[in-house]
Residue, then its C-alpha position, 0 to 999 in steps of 0.5 A: x417480444x420474446x427478443x426484447x424480454x431476453x435482451x432486458x433480461x441480458x442487460x439487467x444480468x450485465x448491470x448486475x454483475x459489472x457493479x460486482x466488479x467495481x472496486x472501491x478506491x476507498x478500501x484500504x488494508x494497511x492501517x498506517x501505525x507510530x512504530x518504528x523499526x526499532x518499536x517493531x523489533x523490540x516487540x519481536x517482530x523479525x524481518x522478513x523481506x527487503x527491497x531498495x529501488x532508486x529512482x532518478x529525478x534530475x537536478x543530481x537527485x535520487x529518491x531511494x526506497x527501501x521496503x521491508x515487510x517485518x512478521x510476528x505470528x500472524x502479525x505484518x507490517x510493511x515498513x517504507x524508507x523514502x530518502x533523496x540523496x544529492x550527487x555527492x550521496x548527502x542525505x537532503x531528506x529522509x521519511x519512514x511509514x510503517x503499515x499494519x496489515x488489518x481487515x480491509x476497512x473504508x478508508x475515511x477523512x484523518x485515517 
């Protein structure tokens, strides 16, 4: 009897703590922005870090990823620029997205 109560208690504790440890995949802390590098620099943001990575995707194509972190006081933005180039170093496609660091929020449709 005591053994079954202990088993039930331990199982309940396990369930309680396992529910706390499950991450919510809809939580984000980076909110997309319409701002560009120029907008952020004009507003007084400074570049705090910069990184470049390249990915060979085949067919003589390479994707270059530029990540820049900009900060002004307690405001922080991360900008990601993706550039697809061919073997002649011609740019075929380019996109830029800047995101602002915010309090974690739950993502929904259209965010």
